[in-house]
N, C-alpha and C positions, 0 to 999 in steps of 0.2 A: 273249650268245654262249655256246654250249654249252661247259662246262668252266670258266666264270669263277667259279662258286660252289663252295664246298667239297663240298656234297652235291648230286648231280644225279640225273636219272632214269636216265641211262646214261653210260658213260665209254669212252674209248679205253683200251687196256691201259696205255700209258705214263702217262696221266692218273690212272688208278687206282693205279698203282705210286707215283707222286709223292705222292699223298695218303696211301697206306699208309705210306710212309717218313717222313711228316711234313714234306715239303719243298714244301708248297703255295706258300710265299712265294717260292720259287726257280723256280716253274713256267715262267714266260716264258723265263728263261735256259736251262733244261733243254730245253724244246721247240725253242728256236732251234738247239741243238747236236745234236738228234736228227733224223736224216734218213731213217731206216729202222727196221725192227722191232728190229734189234740196236743197243744203245747203243754209242757210240764208246768206244775203249779208254781214253781219258782224258776225264774229265768234271769241269769246275770247279764242284763243289758238295759240300757236306758229305754224309757217309754215302752216297757214290755206290755203294759195294759193296752196301749194303742195297737201294738203288734198282734196281740191276742184278739182284739176287736176286729181288726181288718181281716185276719185269717178267718174268723167266724163269719164275717160278712160275705166273703168270697165263697165259702162252702155253702152258706145259706142260699146264695144266688144259684149255685149249681144244683142244690137239692130241689129247688122250686122251679127249675127250668128257665131261669132268667138269664143264665150265663152258660153258653155252650162250652163243652169240655171234651177232652179226648185223651188219646194216648200218645205221648211223645210228639205233640204238635199236630196230630191227625185227629180231627173232630169225630168223635164216636159217642153216641148216646147209649151208654152201657152202665147201668147202676153198679155193676160189679167192680167198676173202676174207682168208686168213691173212696175206698180205703187203700187204693194202690198208691205207692210212692211215685209211680210214673204218670199219675193223672196230671194233665196240663190244661191250661187255658191259653188261647191265642191272644197276641198283643192287640189285634184289631177288635176282637170280641170284648176284651177287658176294657178297652178304651170306650167302645160304644156303650157298654153297660154302665160305666162310671159316669159318662155324660148324661145318661138317662136317669140314673138312680141317685148319684151324688154329684150334681152339677157344680157344687161349690168346691169340689176337690179337683186340683190340677197337679198331680204329682209329676215330677220331672222325668220319670222313666216312661211315662205315657204321652206327655205333652211337651212340645218344643217351647223354647223361650219365646218365640214369636207368638205361639198360640196363647201362652199365659199372659203376654203383655197386650196383644191386640184384641183379645176376647176376655176381658175381665168378667168375673161372675157377679151378677147382681142378685142378691138374695131377696126374698119376699120383704123382709124388714127394710133393706136398703132401698128397694124399689118404692116402697110406701113413703119413705122419708124423702126420696127424690121428687115424688109426685106432690107432696106437701110443699116442698121448697119451690117447685115450679109454680104451683098455684099462688104462693105468697109473692113470687116475683111478678106474676101476671097481675095480681092485685095492685102491687106498687106501681107497675107501669101504667095501669088504668088510672090510678090516682094522679100520676104525673101528667097524663093526657088531659084529665079533667082540670087540673090546676092551670095547665097551659091554655086551655080553652077559656077559662075564667079571665086570665090575664089578657088574652086577645080581645075579649069582649069589653073589658075595662078600658083597654087602650082605644078601642073604637069609640066608646062613649066620651072619652076625654078629647077626641079629635086627633087628627093627624099631626105629627110633630112639625114644628117650624123648620123647614129645610134650610133657611138662611142662618139658623143658629149653628155656631161652631160647637161640635160635640166636645165634651170634656175628655181629655186624654186619660186612659186607664193607667192606674199604677201597675208596677211590675207584679205586685202581689195579687191584684185583682185579675190581671190577664192570666197569670198562672192558674188561679182558681177556676176561671172560666174554661181554660183549655183542659184542665183536669176533668171538669164536669163533662165537657163534650167528649173527651177521649174515653172516659169510663162508660158513658151512655152508648157510644159507638160499639165498644167492646161487648157490652151487654146485649145490644140489639142484634149483633152479628154472631154472638156466642152460642154455645150449646151447653146443656146440662151434662153432668158426668155420664149419664146414660145415653147421650147423643141426641136428645130432643132439642130443637132450636128454641131459644127464648122468645123469638119474635118471628113474624112472617117474612122479614127482610133477609135476603140471602147475599146481598152485596152492598157496598157503600153507594154505588150508583143508583141502586133501587131506593135507598133512603133519600138521596138527593132528589130523585125524580118525584117522590111522594111529597117532599117538602115544597118543591116548586109548584107542584100541582095544587096543593092545598093552601099554601101561604106565599105564593110568588109575588103577591102585591106588597109584601113587607120589605122594608129597606134591608139590603144585605142578603136577601134570600134569592141568590142567583147561583147558577152552576159554578161559575168561576170563583166566586167568593166562598161558597160552601166547600169546594174542592180544596182551596187554599187553607181554610180554617180547619178542616178535618185533617189535612196533612200535618198541620202544626200540632193539633191535639194528639195525633198518633205518635209523633216524634216525642212530644212531651211525656206521654204515658210510658213509652218504651224507655226513655231516659230515667224516669222515676222508678221503674221496676228493675233496673240494673244497679 
């Protein structure tokens, strides 16, 4: 029987509204109480106000030519069908209309689980917040670059280190701290915002290493072999800390 499955080829407006409101398990009780296009003033079901709103939205789209409709799944532009109990809207038309008009809505009868997971909806407010967050991160990154430049200039003024001096060994705590810093900086530079925008222009670890060698290859330890080893240690340390 048409309407007995959650997803169908076409729906009556009330059937589509029931699914949109997530009330499919109450479908038989709702349909028994609905005798016309307008829902009764009192309706014994949860979220009846949402059901009424969604029904009105669908009919409003039909009346204003935004949502194609027809008879028993066949598209017909005939206003005499507006009050017919056999008026229907096709699944594909309803999905297209919802994407355009209510993009934040992803009801399960129209959208697969894959569509709901891989294409999350970004509202205007969320998008603005993500842009603010991105600008803040860019500002922090620029400050870090400025501080690094100042430290490099200070080191140049103090002169090159005495290579005959034996460096003091790092404590375990200090080494973990440095590895954590390196690991989180790598994750940030290669990461993306929730909206998919990259935090930096680097798209791989090799690109970061190449840039470091190109700009600071004269510094002790800034070699491809050393950087690959330290970065690998930092990633392993970060993964272990996050589990």
